[in-house]
C-alpha positions as CSV (number, residue, x, y, z in Angstrom):
1,M,26.8,-68.4,-22.3
2,Y,24.6,-66.1,-23.6
3,Y,22.8,-65.6,-20.1
4,I,25.8,-65.3,-18.3
5,K,27.1,-62.3,-20.2
6,R,23.8,-60.8,-20.7
7,S,23.4,-61.2,-16.4
8,F,27.5,-59.4,-16.4
9,W,26.7,-57.1,-19.1
10,L,23.4,-55.7,-17.0
11,L,25.3,-55.6,-13.6
12,F,26.4,-52.5,-15.2
13,Q,23.5,-51.0,-17.6
14,M,20.8,-48.4,-16.4
15,G,17.5,-49.2,-17.4
16,N,15.1,-46.6,-19.7
17,K,12.2,-44.5,-18.8
18,L,9.2,-46.1,-19.6
19,P,6.3,-44.9,-21.7
20,L,3.0,-45.2,-19.6
21,D,-0.4,-47.1,-21.7
22,R,-3.2,-45.9,-20.2
23,K,-3.8,-49.2,-17.5
24,K,-0.7,-47.9,-15.9
25,Y,-1.5,-44.5,-15.9
26,A,-4.3,-45.1,-14.3
27,F,-2.5,-47.9,-11.7
28,F,0.0,-44.7,-11.1
29,A,-2.4,-42.5,-11.0
30,L,-3.8,-44.0,-8.2
31,L,-1.0,-43.8,-5.8
32,A,0.4,-40.9,-6.6
33,V,-2.4,-38.8,-6.7
34,P,-3.2,-40.5,-2.7
35,L,0.6,-39.7,-2.1
36,T,0.8,-36.3,-3.0
37,V,-1.9,-35.3,-1.0
38,F,-0.9,-37.1,1.9
39,E,2.4,-35.3,1.2
40,V,0.6,-31.7,1.6
41,W,-1.2,-32.7,4.8
42,Y,1.6,-33.9,6.3
43,A,2.7,-30.3,5.9
44,L,0.1,-28.4,6.6
45,A,-0.9,-30.2,9.7
46,G,0.2,-33.9,10.1
47,Q,1.3,-35.6,13.1
48,F,3.4,-38.7,12.3
49,G,6.5,-39.4,13.1
50,R,9.8,-39.4,10.4
51,L,10.1,-43.0,9.9
52,E,6.5,-44.0,10.0
53,L,6.2,-41.0,7.0
54,A,9.5,-43.1,5.7
55,I,8.0,-46.1,4.9
56,V,4.4,-44.1,3.6
57,F,6.6,-42.6,0.9
58,V,8.8,-45.9,-0.1
59,V,6.5,-48.1,-0.9
60,P,3.9,-46.2,-3.7
61,M,7.6,-45.2,-4.8
62,Y,9.0,-48.4,-5.0
63,V,6.1,-50.0,-6.8
64,I,5.6,-47.3,-9.4
65,S,10.1,-46.8,-10.0
66,F,9.4,-50.6,-10.8
67,L,7.5,-50.1,-13.5
68,A,8.7,-46.7,-14.6
69,I,12.3,-47.8,-15.8
70,S,13.5,-51.2,-17.5
71,Y,15.5,-53.2,-16.4
72,A,18.4,-52.8,-19.2
73,P,18.6,-50.3,-22.1
74,D,17.8,-52.4,-24.7
75,V,13.5,-52.8,-23.0
76,H,11.2,-50.5,-23.6
77,R,8.6,-52.0,-22.1
78,S,7.5,-53.5,-19.1
79,T,8.3,-57.0,-18.0
80,I,7.0,-60.2,-15.8
81,G,9.9,-59.1,-13.9
82,D,8.6,-56.0,-13.3
83,Y,5.2,-56.5,-12.6
84,I,6.6,-59.2,-10.0
85,L,9.2,-56.6,-7.9
86,S,7.0,-54.1,-8.4
87,A,4.0,-56.3,-6.8
88,L,7.1,-57.5,-4.1
89,S,7.5,-53.9,-3.3
90,L,3.7,-54.1,-3.0
91,V,3.1,-56.8,-0.8
92,G,6.2,-56.3,1.9
93,G,5.5,-52.4,2.1
94,L,2.3,-53.4,3.6
95,Y,3.5,-55.3,5.9
96,L,5.9,-52.8,6.7
97,I,3.3,-49.8,7.1
98,S,0.8,-52.8,9.2
99,Q,4.4,-53.4,11.4
100,M,4.8,-49.0,11.8
101,G,3.5,-48.8,15.7
102,R,6.0,-51.3,16.6
103,Y,9.1,-49.9,14.6
104,H,8.3,-46.5,16.5
105,D,9.0,-47.8,19.9
106,W,11.6,-49.7,18.8
107,I,14.1,-50.2,21.7
108,S,17.6,-51.7,20.4
109,G,18.8,-55.3,22.4
110,L,15.5,-55.5,23.9
111,S,12.5,-56.1,21.1
112,E,12.9,-58.4,18.7
113,F,13.2,-58.7,15.1
114,L,10.4,-61.0,13.9
115,P,11.4,-63.8,11.2
116,M,9.1,-62.1,8.8
117,D,10.7,-58.8,9.4
118,L,13.8,-60.6,8.7
119,A,11.8,-61.5,5.6
120,V,11.2,-58.1,4.3
121,A,13.7,-56.4,4.9
122,G,16.1,-58.9,3.3
123,L,13.4,-58.7,0.2
124,Y,13.7,-54.7,0.6
125,L,17.2,-54.7,0.3
126,F,17.6,-56.5,-2.5
127,L,14.3,-54.6,-4.1
128,T,16.7,-52.0,-3.4
129,L,20.0,-52.8,-4.9
130,E,17.8,-53.6,-8.2
131,L,16.4,-50.1,-8.6
132,L,19.7,-48.5,-7.7
133,R,21.1,-50.2,-10.7
134,R,18.5,-50.2,-13.4
135,C,17.6,-46.4,-11.7
136,V,20.9,-44.8,-11.4
137,G,23.8,-46.9,-12.6
138,P,26.8,-48.7,-11.2
139,G,28.4,-45.9,-9.9
140,I,26.7,-46.4,-7.0
141,S,26.1,-49.9,-7.0
142,V,29.2,-50.8,-6.7
143,V,30.0,-49.1,-3.7
144,V,27.1,-49.8,-1.8
145,W,27.8,-54.0,-2.2
146,L,31.4,-52.6,-1.0
147,V,29.6,-51.2,2.0
148,I,27.6,-54.2,2.9
149,A,30.5,-56.8,1.8
150,Y,32.9,-54.8,4.3
151,C,30.0,-55.0,7.3
152,L,30.1,-59.0,6.8
153,Y,33.8,-59.5,6.0
154,G,35.5,-56.5,7.7
155,D,37.0,-58.8,10.3
156,Y,39.5,-60.6,7.5
157,L,41.0,-57.2,7.7
158,P,44.1,-56.8,9.6
159,G,45.1,-53.2,11.2
160,F,42.9,-50.0,11.4
161,F,40.1,-51.0,8.8
162,G,39.0,-53.8,10.5
163,H,36.2,-54.2,12.8
164,R,34.2,-57.7,15.0
165,G,32.5,-58.3,12.1
166,L,28.7,-58.3,11.9
167,E,25.9,-60.8,11.4
168,W,23.2,-60.8,8.2
169,D,20.3,-60.1,10.8
170,Y,22.3,-57.1,12.5
171,L,22.6,-55.7,9.6
172,L,19.0,-55.9,8.4
173,E,17.9,-54.6,11.3
174,G,19.2,-51.7,11.6
175,L,18.1,-51.2,7.6
176,M,14.9,-51.2,9.1
177,V,14.1,-49.8,12.8
178,S,17.3,-48.0,13.6
179,P,17.6,-44.3,11.0
180,Q,19.6,-42.6,13.5
181,D,22.6,-45.0,12.2
182,G,21.4,-45.1,8.4
183,G,19.0,-47.6,6.7
184,L,16.1,-47.1,4.5
185,F,14.2,-44.6,6.2
186,S,17.1,-42.9,7.4
187,A,17.4,-38.9,6.9
188,P,18.0,-39.2,3.3
189,V,15.2,-41.0,2.7
190,Q,13.2,-38.6,5.0
191,V,14.7,-35.2,3.6
192,A,12.9,-36.7,0.1
193,A,9.6,-37.5,1.5
194,V,9.8,-34.6,3.6
195,Y,11.8,-32.0,0.9
196,A,12.1,-33.0,-2.2
197,F,8.7,-34.0,-3.1
198,L,7.1,-31.1,-2.1
199,F,9.2,-29.0,-3.9
200,V,9.3,-30.4,-7.0
201,S,5.6,-30.8,-7.2
202,F,6.0,-27.5,-6.9
203,G,8.6,-27.0,-9.7
204,K,6.8,-29.5,-11.9
205,F,3.1,-27.5,-11.3
206,L,4.4,-24.1,-12.1
207,E,6.5,-25.9,-15.2
208,K,2.6,-27.5,-15.9
209,S,1.3,-24.0,-15.4
210,G,3.6,-22.6,-18.2
211,G,6.0,-21.4,-15.8
212,G,8.7,-22.8,-18.6
213,E,8.0,-20.5,-21.1
214,F,8.4,-17.5,-18.4
215,F,11.6,-18.2,-17.5
216,F,12.7,-18.3,-21.0
217,N,10.7,-14.9,-22.0
218,L,12.7,-13.8,-19.5
219,A,15.9,-14.6,-19.8
220,A,15.2,-13.6,-23.2
221,L,14.3,-9.7,-22.6
222,L,16.7,-9.5,-19.9
223,A,20.0,-11.1,-22.1
224,G,18.8,-11.2,-25.2
225,R,20.2,-8.2,-27.0
226,A,23.3,-8.4,-25.3
227,A,26.4,-9.7,-27.3
228,G,26.2,-13.6,-27.9
229,G,22.5,-12.6,-26.4
230,S,21.6,-16.3,-27.6
231,A,23.9,-18.4,-25.1
232,K,23.0,-15.6,-22.2
233,I,19.5,-16.6,-22.7
234,S,20.5,-20.0,-22.2
235,V,22.8,-19.2,-19.1
236,T,19.6,-17.1,-17.7
237,S,16.9,-18.9,-18.4
238,S,18.6,-22.4,-16.8
239,G,19.6,-20.6,-13.7
240,L,16.0,-19.4,-13.0
241,F,14.5,-22.7,-13.9
242,G,17.0,-24.7,-12.2
243,M,16.2,-22.6,-9.0
244,I,13.2,-23.7,-9.3
245,S,13.8,-27.5,-10.3
246,G,17.2,-28.2,-8.4
247,S,18.0,-30.9,-10.5
248,P,20.7,-30.3,-13.3
249,A,19.6,-33.2,-15.5
250,A,16.6,-32.4,-15.4
251,D,16.8,-29.0,-16.3
252,V,19.0,-30.1,-19.1
253,M,16.3,-31.9,-20.2
254,T,14.1,-29.2,-19.9
255,T,16.0,-25.9,-21.0
256,G,18.3,-28.0,-23.3
257,P,16.0,-28.4,-26.0
258,I,15.3,-24.7,-26.9
259,T,18.5,-23.1,-25.9
260,I,20.7,-25.7,-27.6
261,P,19.3,-25.6,-31.4
262,M,19.1,-21.6,-30.9
263,M,23.1,-21.3,-29.8
264,K,24.4,-23.8,-33.0
265,R,21.4,-21.8,-34.8
266,S,23.3,-18.1,-33.9
267,G,26.7,-19.5,-35.1
268,F,28.2,-21.7,-31.7
269,T,29.3,-24.6,-32.4
270,G,27.5,-27.9,-30.7
271,R,29.8,-28.4,-28.5
272,Y,30.4,-25.6,-26.8
273,A,26.5,-24.7,-26.7
274,A,26.1,-27.9,-25.2
275,A,28.6,-27.7,-22.4
276,V,27.3,-23.5,-22.2
277,E,23.9,-25.3,-21.2
278,A,24.9,-28.2,-19.3
279,V,27.2,-25.7,-17.0
280,A,24.3,-22.9,-16.5
281,A,21.9,-26.2,-15.7
282,T,24.0,-27.6,-13.1
283,G,24.5,-24.0,-11.2
284,G,20.8,-24.5,-10.3
285,A,21.8,-26.8,-8.1
286,L,23.6,-24.1,-5.8
287,L,21.0,-21.4,-7.0
288,P,18.2,-20.2,-4.0
289,P,15.4,-20.9,-3.0
290,I,15.3,-24.6,-3.7
291,M,19.2,-25.6,-4.8
292,G,17.8,-29.6,-4.9
293,A,17.6,-32.0,-2.4
294,V,20.9,-32.3,-1.5
295,V,20.5,-29.0,0.9
296,F,17.6,-30.5,3.1
297,L,19.8,-33.1,3.5
298,M,22.3,-30.8,4.9
299,V,19.5,-29.0,7.1
300,E,19.1,-33.0,8.5
301,F,22.5,-32.7,9.3
302,T,24.0,-29.6,10.6
303,G,20.4,-28.3,12.2
304,I,21.6,-24.8,10.7
305,A,18.1,-23.3,9.3
306,Y,17.1,-23.7,5.4
307,G,16.4,-19.7,5.2
308,E,20.0,-19.6,6.5
309,I,22.1,-21.1,4.1
310,C,20.5,-19.7,1.4
311,V,21.5,-16.8,2.2
312,A,24.6,-17.7,2.9
313,I,25.7,-19.5,-0.4
314,L,23.6,-16.9,-2.3
315,A,26.3,-14.9,-3.0
316,S,28.8,-17.6,-4.2
317,A,26.0,-18.8,-6.2
318,L,25.9,-15.3,-8.4
319,L,29.5,-15.0,-8.7
320,Y,28.8,-19.0,-10.5
321,Y,26.9,-17.6,-12.9
322,A,28.9,-14.2,-13.1
323,A,31.6,-16.2,-14.4
324,I,29.6,-18.3,-17.1
325,Y,28.2,-14.9,-17.9
326,T,31.9,-13.1,-18.7
327,Q,33.4,-16.6,-20.6
328,V,30.1,-16.7,-22.4
329,H,30.3,-12.0,-23.2
330,C,34.0,-12.9,-23.9
331,H,33.8,-16.0,-26.4
332,S,30.9,-14.3,-28.5
333,C,33.1,-11.8,-28.6
334,H,35.4,-13.2,-30.0
335,H,34.4,-15.0,-32.6
336,D,31.7,-12.4,-33.2
337,V,28.7,-15.3,-33.4
338,G,25.2,-15.4,-30.7
339,K,23.2,-12.7,-32.1
340,I,19.8,-13.3,-32.2
341,D,16.8,-11.7,-34.3
342,S,15.3,-9.0,-32.3
343,S,11.8,-9.9,-33.6
344,L,12.4,-13.2,-31.2
345,I,13.1,-11.1,-27.9
346,P,9.3,-10.3,-26.3
347,T,8.6,-6.9,-25.0
348,L,8.2,-6.0,-21.3
349,W,4.7,-6.4,-21.3
350,T,4.1,-9.0,-22.8
351,V,6.5,-10.9,-20.5
352,V,4.6,-8.9,-17.8
353,R,1.3,-9.1,-18.8
354,T,1.6,-13.2,-19.4
355,G,4.2,-14.0,-16.8
356,W,3.0,-11.8,-13.4
357,V,0.7,-14.9,-12.6
358,F,4.3,-16.9,-12.2
359,V,6.3,-14.1,-9.6
360,V,2.8,-14.7,-6.9
361,P,4.2,-18.0,-6.0
362,M,7.6,-18.0,-6.2
363,S,7.2,-15.0,-4.2
364,I,5.2,-16.8,-1.0
365,L,7.9,-19.3,-1.2
366,V,10.4,-17.1,-0.6
367,Y,8.5,-15.5,1.7
368,Y,7.6,-18.0,4.0
369,M,11.6,-19.5,3.7
370,L,12.9,-16.4,5.4
371,K,10.1,-15.8,7.8
372,G,11.6,-18.8,9.1
373,Y,9.2,-21.5,8.3
374,T,9.9,-25.1,7.3
375,P,10.7,-25.8,3.8
376,A,8.3,-28.4,4.1
377,L,5.4,-25.5,4.6
378,A,7.1,-22.9,2.4
379,A,6.9,-26.0,-0.4
380,T,3.1,-26.3,0.5
381,A,2.1,-22.5,0.0
382,G,4.1,-22.3,-3.1
383,L,2.7,-25.7,-4.7
384,L,-0.9,-24.5,-3.2
385,A,-0.6,-20.8,-4.4
386,V,0.3,-22.2,-8.0
387,I,-2.5,-23.9,-8.0
388,V,-4.7,-20.9,-7.2
389,A,-3.1,-18.3,-9.4
390,S,-3.2,-20.8,-12.7
391,W,-6.7,-20.4,-12.4
392,T,-6.8,-16.5,-13.6
393,T,-6.3,-17.9,-17.1
394,A,-7.8,-20.3,-19.2
395,K,-3.7,-21.2,-20.8
396,T,-2.9,-21.3,-17.3
397,R,-5.4,-23.0,-15.3
398,I,-4.3,-26.6,-13.4
399,N,-7.4,-28.4,-14.0
400,P,-8.6,-32.2,-12.7
401,R,-6.6,-33.2,-15.8
402,R,-3.5,-31.5,-15.3
403,F,-3.8,-32.3,-11.5
404,I,-3.5,-35.8,-11.9
405,E,-0.8,-35.7,-14.8
406,G,1.6,-33.3,-12.7
407,C,1.4,-36.0,-10.1
408,V,2.5,-38.6,-11.9
409,E,4.8,-36.9,-13.6
410,V,6.0,-35.9,-10.2
411,C,6.6,-39.6,-8.7
412,T,7.8,-41.1,-12.3
413,A,10.8,-38.1,-12.2
414,L,11.5,-39.3,-8.6
415,A,12.8,-42.6,-9.5
416,P,16.3,-42.0,-9.3
417,L,15.9,-39.9,-6.2
418,I,14.0,-42.4,-4.6
419,A,16.5,-45.3,-4.9
420,A,19.5,-43.1,-4.3
421,V,18.3,-42.0,-1.1
422,A,18.0,-45.4,0.0
423,G,21.3,-46.5,-1.2
424,A,22.7,-43.2,0.4
425,G,20.5,-44.8,3.3
426,I,22.6,-48.3,3.4
427,L,26.0,-46.4,3.0
428,L,25.4,-44.5,6.2
429,L,24.8,-47.2,8.1
430,G,27.4,-49.4,6.8
431,L,30.0,-46.5,8.0
432,N,28.3,-45.6,11.4
433,I,28.2,-49.4,12.5
434,T,31.3,-50.1,11.6
435,G,33.4,-47.2,12.5
436,L,34.7,-46.2,9.1
437,A,33.3,-42.9,8.9
438,S,35.1,-42.2,11.9
439,K,38.1,-44.1,10.8
440,L,38.3,-41.8,7.6
441,A,37.7,-38.7,9.6
442,A,40.1,-39.1,11.9
443,L,43.2,-39.5,9.1
444,I,42.3,-36.4,7.5
445,F,41.7,-34.5,10.6
446,G,45.8,-35.4,11.1
447,I,46.5,-34.2,7.5
448,A,44.2,-31.2,8.5
449,E,46.6,-30.3,11.8
450,I,49.3,-30.4,9.6
451,N,48.2,-28.6,6.6
452,L,44.9,-27.3,5.9
453,F,44.9,-26.3,2.3
454,L,46.1,-29.8,1.8
455,A,43.1,-31.6,3.8
456,L,41.1,-29.1,1.4
457,L,42.0,-30.4,-1.4
458,L,41.9,-34.0,-0.1
459,A,38.5,-33.2,0.4
460,A,37.9,-31.8,-3.0
461,V,39.1,-34.2,-4.2
462,V,37.8,-37.7,-2.5
463,T,34.0,-35.6,-2.6
464,I,34.3,-35.2,-7.2
465,I,35.4,-38.7,-6.8
466,C,32.8,-40.1,-5.2
467,G,30.3,-38.3,-7.3
468,L,31.5,-39.8,-10.5
469,G,28.5,-41.3,-11.9
470,M,26.5,-40.8,-8.3
471,P,23.5,-38.5,-7.3
472,V,25.1,-35.1,-5.4
473,V,22.6,-36.6,-2.7
474,A,24.6,-39.9,-2.1
475,V,28.1,-38.2,-3.0
476,Y,26.9,-35.4,0.1
477,S,25.9,-38.6,2.3
478,L,29.0,-40.1,2.4
479,V,31.1,-37.1,2.9
480,A,29.4,-35.0,5.1
481,V,29.5,-38.6,7.4
482,M,33.8,-39.0,6.1
483,V,35.1,-35.3,6.0
484,A,33.1,-32.7,7.2
485,P,33.2,-33.6,10.8
486,A,37.5,-33.3,10.2
487,L,37.2,-30.1,8.8
488,V,34.7,-28.6,11.5
489,E,37.3,-29.9,13.8
490,A,40.3,-28.2,11.8
491,G,38.7,-25.2,12.1
492,L,36.4,-24.7,9.8
493,T,32.8,-23.1,10.7
494,V,30.2,-26.0,10.1
495,M,28.4,-24.0,7.5
496,Q,31.6,-24.0,5.4
497,A,32.6,-27.2,5.6
498,H,29.1,-28.6,4.2
499,L,28.9,-26.0,2.1
500,F,31.9,-26.8,1.0
501,L,31.6,-30.3,0.3
502,I,28.2,-29.5,-1.9
503,F,29.8,-27.2,-4.3
504,Y,32.7,-30.2,-5.2
505,A,29.3,-32.9,-5.4
506,V,27.6,-31.1,-7.0
507,A,30.4,-29.9,-9.8
508,S,31.4,-33.7,-9.9
509,Y,28.4,-33.1,-12.9
510,I,30.8,-31.2,-15.1
511,T,33.6,-33.2,-14.5
512,P,34.8,-35.6,-17.1
513,P,35.1,-38.6,-17.6
514,V,31.3,-39.1,-15.9
515,A,30.2,-35.3,-16.1
516,V,25.9,-36.8,-15.9
517,S,24.7,-32.7,-17.3
518,A,27.3,-33.2,-20.1
519,Y,26.6,-36.3,-21.4
520,V,22.8,-35.2,-21.4
521,A,22.8,-32.5,-23.3
522,S,25.6,-33.9,-25.9
523,T,23.2,-36.1,-26.3
524,I,20.7,-33.1,-27.3
525,A,23.6,-31.0,-29.2
526,D,24.7,-34.4,-31.3
527,E,27.8,-34.2,-29.9
528,R,30.8,-36.3,-28.5
529,P,30.0,-36.5,-24.9
530,M,34.1,-36.3,-23.6
531,E,34.5,-33.6,-25.8
532,V,31.2,-31.8,-23.7
533,S,32.7,-32.3,-20.8
534,V,36.2,-30.8,-21.0
535,T,34.7,-28.1,-22.5
536,A,31.9,-27.6,-19.4
537,A,34.8,-27.8,-17.0
538,K,36.9,-25.4,-18.5
539,I,33.8,-22.9,-18.8
540,G,33.0,-23.7,-15.3
541,V,36.2,-23.6,-14.1
542,V,35.6,-20.5,-11.5
543,A,33.2,-23.7,-9.8
544,F,36.0,-25.6,-9.1
545,L,37.8,-22.7,-7.1
546,L,35.3,-20.6,-5.7
547,P,34.6,-23.5,-2.5
548,F,38.1,-22.5,-1.5
549,A,37.2,-18.6,-1.7
550,F,34.5,-18.6,0.3
551,I,36.6,-20.7,3.0
552,Y,39.5,-18.7,3.0
553,N,37.1,-15.4,2.8
554,P,34.5,-16.4,5.4
555,G,32.2,-13.0,4.6
556,M,30.8,-14.7,1.4
557,L,29.1,-16.9,3.7
558,L,28.1,-13.7,5.9
559,I,30.1,-15.0,8.4
560,G,31.6,-12.2,10.2
561,G,30.3,-8.4,10.3
562,W,29.1,-6.6,7.3
563,E,32.5,-5.0,6.8
564,A,34.1,-7.8,6.2
565,A,31.6,-9.6,4.1
566,L,31.5,-6.4,1.6
567,F,35.1,-6.7,1.5
568,D,35.4,-10.8,1.0
569,I,32.6,-10.2,-1.0
570,A,34.0,-7.1,-3.9
571,K,37.2,-8.5,-3.8
572,V,36.5,-12.2,-4.9
573,T,34.1,-10.6,-7.3
574,V,36.9,-8.7,-9.2
575,G,38.9,-11.5,-9.1
576,V,35.8,-14.1,-10.7
577,L,35.4,-12.0,-13.5
578,I,39.2,-11.3,-14.0
579,L,39.6,-15.2,-14.0
580,A,37.1,-15.5,-16.0
581,S,38.1,-13.6,-19.2
582,A,41.6,-15.2,-18.5
583,A,40.1,-18.8,-19.0
584,E,38.4,-17.7,-22.3
585,G,41.7,-15.8,-23.6
586,W,40.2,-12.6,-24.9
587,Y,39.1,-9.3,-23.5
588,H,39.0,-6.6,-26.6
589,G,41.4,-8.8,-28.3
590,V,43.0,-11.7,-27.7
591,L,45.4,-11.8,-24.4
592,S,48.9,-13.5,-25.0
593,R,50.0,-16.0,-22.9
594,W,51.9,-13.7,-20.0
595,A,49.0,-11.4,-19.9
596,R,46.5,-14.7,-18.9
597,A,49.2,-16.5,-17.1
598,A,49.3,-12.8,-15.0
599,M,45.4,-12.5,-14.7
600,F,45.1,-16.3,-13.1
601,A,47.9,-15.0,-10.8
602,A,45.9,-12.3,-9.4
603,G,42.2,-14.6,-9.6
604,L,43.7,-16.9,-7.5
605,L,45.0,-14.2,-4.2
606,S,42.0,-13.1,-4.9
607,M,40.7,-16.2,-3.3
608,S,43.1,-16.2,-0.8
609,A,43.4,-15.1,2.7
610,W,46.2,-13.0,1.9
611,D,44.2,-9.8,1.4
612,M,46.3,-7.1,0.5
613,A,48.7,-8.9,-2.2
614,G,45.1,-10.3,-3.5
615,V,43.7,-5.8,-3.6
616,A,47.3,-5.3,-5.0
617,C,47.1,-7.5,-8.2
618,L,44.1,-7.2,-8.7
619,I,44.7,-3.0,-9.0
620,V,47.4,-3.5,-11.3
621,V,45.4,-6.3,-13.8
622,G,42.4,-3.9,-13.9
623,G,44.5,-1.0,-14.4
624,Y,46.3,-3.6,-17.4
625,L,42.3,-4.6,-18.4
626,L,40.9,-1.1,-18.5
627,S,43.7,0.4,-20.4
628,R,43.1,-2.7,-22.9
629,R,39.1,-1.1,-22.8
630,F,40.1,2.8,-23.2
631,F,43.3,2.9,-24.7
632,P,42.9,-0.1,-27.1
633,Q,45.9,1.7,-29.3
634,L,48.6,1.3,-26.8
635,H,48.1,-2.3,-27.4
636,R,47.8,-2.0,-31.0
637,R,51.0,-0.4,-31.3
638,A,52.8,-3.1,-28.4
639,R,52.1,-5.7,-30.9
640,A,52.8,-4.2,-33.7
641,H,56.1,-3.0,-32.2
642,E,56.1,-6.8,-31.4
643,H,56.1,-8.6,-34.9
644,G,58.7,-6.1,-36.4
645,G,55.8,-3.6,-37.7
646,L,56.0,-6.1,-40.6
647,T,52.3,-6.9,-40.1
648,K,49.2,-5.7,-38.9
649,T,47.2,-7.0,-36.0
650,P,43.8,-6.8,-36.9
651,I,41.8,-5.1,-34.0
652,E,38.7,-6.9,-32.6
653,T,36.0,-4.6,-33.1
654,T,33.3,-6.3,-31.2
655,S,32.8,-4.7,-27.5
656,G,29.8,-6.0,-26.1
657,D,29.0,-3.0,-24.7
């Protein structure tokens, strides 16, 4: 009975990241270093098909992942079962590599899927499901199981959602050799192999050479002396680091141990400190130049150039951080917290002297992307520039030992991603070969024909619900196939539809009840996860509204002329700042309920398509806020009159200006 209960319990549990002993580290290095060199070669001059690249990438990553992540949360070392699964990954993978020539020339219906192909496909399906469970968790695992069941038994469903039913061998063949429809080696895995690996390597080697310290010092220099300096350092450093990592959870784990204790020491509660870090880190997945693997997947799905996406989303990403910055400022002034010792703030000369070496690789990366080179080549150029620039000083030098460490750390860090993208490939296959994607798209399009706002609201809710406990790449893979086509048919541009979905896929990281970034931050702050996630959702409220803003104000994505873009960006910017102040309930004094309601209304109207109404409301509310800033005595008299002159309302003297 114990084993039955434990087996059932394990179905809904994730594993732990395991420590590396010397033998395991050496084994990982034998796989990680050649894989890194191969990826760099491919980006520079490789003549290799995408299917073959995905196979060569998946095999060593599976072998490493089964030994890097335990099978249960209460297990802290590799077991015999882990070694067996890792060995099976290697043996099956070697067979796949030997058959790459056949798979490359595969013609569905004509080429013969051999019994050995069937066995290896079944093995890798099992390995993928187990890797999903231990690396990503039950969210996506359950969905993948349901989609597989729907593929095999959907013919038993009546009506609209029924289909003709599929056989096991057809499903397994598609899993291996039909990347255009989905499967283990389809677009999500190819994106991880072509783009994500190189950009994560760039970020990891930049960190290994001391880039993390540079970003923190730069953030302290820029924001340390402002009101609420400790929280603003957290926002700035998390944004800067997230700009190169593209992973919200990784960003929290990297910057959180420094910024959260610093915020708590300066007077912020642990809950608020953790929430600020979670929201700031989550925005890194939206901030160019890297923005996370999900944007590379958008490149694959839409065909839009990566540089074009970066330019389009920049204004919205900056407004996301402007809203957090404003909320943090108002909270700090209201509660008089967040001040840090000026002796801890570095000088400009110190930041420049110790950090100029990190500016060069970032500049090269941005230059290559803006010039229209492939993201893989841009990341490789930046990675090589990091290694070369690091040799300017002994402290930052990436020597052979650090290089090997970096390669191993990249591969172990990518274990959850490889599981997620493989699972996303299975979902894509199931949605496409059963016709479920087109059926769901037809439903949403039907709603969009009646009312676009309702269709957008439904798309947002579906994306957030899918994102509860699922990685962003998996969520986006689902909604890009199910929802995006319907939004495009309803009249949105491809850019608008896909960025709308990406925003909400990322926002799921701070959405209760399963807010991954907030949960990671809560462990650092030693606070209750649910309380942190609720506070994070409040601080990040603008993240849930910005997608509607750039749908109804396409100039924010630089769609249309420059005049429209400037008008839309300016209008929405003022609205975002007003919304952030209203959410915090403070602006040079505590705001009344009526004032907050009016500010919320003005902020929402600024994001709507009703330009003149939005501008009129912003002018009225803006005038009210300016009067609070420059004529505070008027509001003190009004409050005194409201209380019948019997009490004196204390004056908030901290302005932070």
